[in-house]
C-alpha positions in Angstrom: 218.4 100.0 40.2 214.6 100.0 40.0 212.8 100.7 36.8 209.8 103.1 36.7 206.6 101.3 37.7 204.4 103.2 35.2 206.5 102.2 32.2 206.5 98.5 33.3 202.8 98.5 33.9 202.1 99.9 30.5 204.2 97.2 28.9 202.6 94.4 30.9 198.9 95.5 30.8 197.8 93.8 27.6 198.4 90.3 29.0 196.6 90.7 32.3 193.1 89.7 31.2 194.4 86.5 29.6 197.0 85.5 32.1 195.3 86.0 35.5 193.8 82.5 35.8 195.9 80.4 33.3 199.0 78.3 33.2 200.4 78.3 29.7 203.6 76.2 29.3 205.7 76.3 26.2 204.1 79.4 24.8 206.3 82.5 24.0 205.7 85.5 26.3 203.2 88.2 25.2 205.5 91.0 26.4 209.2 91.3 26.0 211.2 90.8 29.1 212.7 93.7 31.0 214.7 93.6 34.3 212.9 95.6 37.0 215.4 95.5 39.9 219.2 94.9 39.6 220.6 92.5 42.1 224.2 91.2 41.7 226.9 89.8 44.0 229.5 87.1 44.1 230.5 84.5 46.7 233.4 82.2 45.9 232.5 80.4 42.7 228.9 81.6 42.6 227.3 84.6 41.0 223.8 85.6 42.2 221.9 88.1 40.1 218.6 89.1 38.5 218.7 88.3 34.9 219.0 91.2 32.4 217.7 90.2 29.0 215.5 87.8 27.0 218.4 85.4 26.2 219.0 84.9 29.9 215.2 84.4 30.5 215.3 81.7 27.8 218.1 80.0 29.7 216.0 80.1 32.9 213.0 78.7 31.2 215.1 75.8 29.8 216.6 75.2 33.2 213.2 75.1 34.9 211.9 72.7 32.2 214.8 70.3 32.9 214.1 70.3 36.6 210.3 70.4 36.8 209.4 68.3 33.8 212.4 66.1 32.9 213.6 65.3 36.4 210.4 65.5 38.5 207.8 64.3 36.0 209.6 62.6 33.2 207.6 64.5 30.7 208.4 66.3 27.4 206.8 69.6 26.3 206.9 71.5 23.1 209.9 73.9 22.8 211.5 72.4 25.9 210.6 75.3 28.2 208.7 75.8 31.5 206.9 79.0 30.8 203.8 81.0 31.5 202.7 84.6 30.9 203.8 85.7 34.3 207.5 85.2 33.4 207.8 88.4 31.3 206.4 90.6 34.1 208.6 89.1 36.8 212.2 89.4 37.8 214.2 86.2 37.9 216.9 85.6 40.5 219.5 83.1 39.4 222.6 81.6 40.9 225.4 80.7 38.5 228.3 78.4 38.9 231.1 80.5 37.4 233.4 77.6 36.9 230.9 75.9 34.6 229.1 79.1 33.4 225.7 77.5 34.0 222.5 78.3 36.0 222.2 76.0 39.0 219.2 77.6 40.8 216.4 80.2 40.3 213.5 81.9 41.9 210.8 84.0 40.1 210.0 87.3 41.8 206.8 89.2 41.1 206.2 92.5 43.0 203.1 94.6 43.3 205.4 97.5 42.7 205.4 96.5 39.0 202.5 94.2 38.5 198.8 94.1 39.5 198.8 90.3 38.9 200.3 87.6 41.1 200.4 83.9 40.2 199.1 82.9 43.7 195.8 84.7 42.9 195.1 82.1 40.1 195.0 79.3 42.7 193.8 81.1 45.8 191.4 84.0 46.4 193.8 86.5 47.9 191.7 89.6 47.1 191.5 90.6 50.8 195.3 90.7 50.9 195.7 92.5 47.5 193.3 95.2 48.6 195.8 96.4 51.3 198.3 99.1 50.3 201.5 97.3 51.4 204.0 96.1 48.9 204.0 92.4 48.3 206.7 90.2 46.8 205.7 86.8 45.4 208.2 84.0 45.1 207.5 81.1 42.7 209.0 78.5 40.4 211.9 77.8 42.8 214.3 75.1 41.7 217.9 74.0 42.2 220.0 71.6 40.2 220.2 68.2 41.9 224.0 68.5 42.3 223.7 71.8 44.2 220.9 71.2 46.7 222.8 72.2 49.7 222.8 74.9 52.4 225.3 77.2 50.7 223.2 77.5 47.5 219.9 77.9 49.4 221.5 80.6 51.7 222.8 82.5 48.7 219.4 82.5 47.0 217.9 83.8 50.2 220.5 86.5 50.5 219.5 87.6 47.0 215.8 87.5 47.8 216.4 89.6 50.9 218.4 92.2 48.9 215.4 92.4 46.6 213.0 92.8 49.6 215.1 95.7 50.8 215.4 97.3 47.3 211.6 97.5 46.8 210.7 97.9 50.5 208.5 94.8 50.5 206.1 94.4 53.5 205.0 90.9 52.7 206.6 87.9 50.9 204.2 85.3 49.7 203.8 82.4 47.4 202.6 78.8 46.9 204.6 76.1 48.7 204.2 73.0 46.6 204.1 69.4 48.0 204.8 66.8 45.3 202.1 64.4 46.2 198.3 64.0 45.6 197.9 61.5 48.5 195.2 62.9 50.8 196.7 61.0 53.8 200.0 62.7 53.4 198.5 66.1 52.9 196.2 65.6 55.9 199.2 64.8 58.1 201.0 67.9 56.9 197.9 70.0 57.7 197.9 68.4 61.2 201.6 69.3 61.7 201.0 72.9 60.6 198.0 73.2 62.9 200.1 71.8 65.8 202.8 74.3 65.1 200.2 77.1 65.2 201.4 78.6 62.0 198.0 79.2 60.3 197.1 82.6 58.9 196.2 85.1 61.5 195.4 88.3 59.6 193.9 87.3 56.2 191.3 84.9 55.0 192.6 82.8 52.1 190.9 79.8 50.4 191.6 77.9 47.2 189.6 78.9 44.1 186.8 76.4 43.1 188.8 74.5 40.5 191.6 73.9 43.1 189.3 73.0 46.0 189.1 69.3 47.1 185.4 69.0 47.9 185.5 65.5 49.5 187.9 66.6 52.2 191.0 64.9 53.5 191.2 61.3 54.6 194.0 59.5 56.3 195.3 56.5 54.4 198.4 55.8 56.4 200.3 55.1 53.2 203.4 57.0 54.3 204.5 58.0 57.8 205.3 61.8 57.9 207.0 63.1 61.0 208.4 66.4 59.6 207.4 69.0 57.0 209.1 69.2 53.6 212.3 71.1 53.9 211.4 74.1 51.7 208.1 74.7 53.5 209.9 74.3 56.9 212.5 76.9 55.8 209.8 79.4 55.1 208.3 78.8 58.6 211.8 79.3 60.1 211.7 82.8 58.5 208.5 83.4 60.3 206.0 82.6 57.5 202.4 81.5 58.0 200.4 79.1 55.9 196.8 78.7 54.9 195.6 75.3 56.2 193.3 75.0 53.2 195.6 73.8 50.3 195.0 74.0 46.6 195.0 70.7 44.7 196.8 71.1 41.3 195.6 68.2 39.2 197.6 69.3 36.2 200.9 69.1 37.9 200.0 66.5 40.4 200.9 68.5 43.5 199.3 70.3 46.4 200.0 73.9 47.1 199.9 75.7 50.4 199.5 79.5 50.3 202.4 80.9 52.4 203.0 84.5 53.6 205.7 86.2 55.6 205.3 89.6 57.2 208.8 91.0 56.8 208.6 92.9 60.1 208.0 89.6 61.9 211.1 87.9 60.5 213.2 86.6 63.5 216.0 89.0 64.5 218.6 86.3 63.7 217.5 86.1 60.1 217.1 89.9 59.7 220.7 90.4 61.0 222.0 87.7 58.6 220.2 88.6 55.4 218.7 92.1 55.6 
């Protein structure tokens, strides 16, 4: 079930001016949450669904905080939530372990069917892409509990994402693929691997915004040998995605983001047959 776009846009509009270029963590949403697209299916002990109410969103924000801030950064934040003003205008896909009744994984989904704002546009200038009429679906804030980082859970999340793609008729899937390092040598090696694989953008020009641009370039330090891409980024490439070779440097969260986009029509047949 898909809610009417005009109703959702009216509800979300007041936050756009203040949210478009900001990351606000631990601040209550300016707009009450409302589910946009209903996705729900079960496999074995797992339930995959888009959340339906504010209390479920609160649980997602707490889960993200535990993964991103407690596990990955060892930090504490007010209210114990990982939150920004994009959360209330998004759908949130979750996977739940029914035997323990707890969230074990999530993706945030923002579609241009319901929002004129995408998080990626705060780090990258994607105005050329946004000017096209096609429907875009942005994936962000992906995380999985450490005890469930396996192929089954990842596959179920992708099945849910692909059901969402079909429900809204998305033409493009996009987002920021984060690399948890600020080492310029490591990033330079990743850029080199991407260039060798010839997966750079071929239809749109995308560069990081000024505050995310590394002006002194990349320099190899040889501090760590990298022979393969991070698994999540590689999984996107397996689906047929392309990547901007000009990453954004996020100094607040000590990571580097690569703008990533998939033309749904170019998804390999094997993946279309499996998921769509």
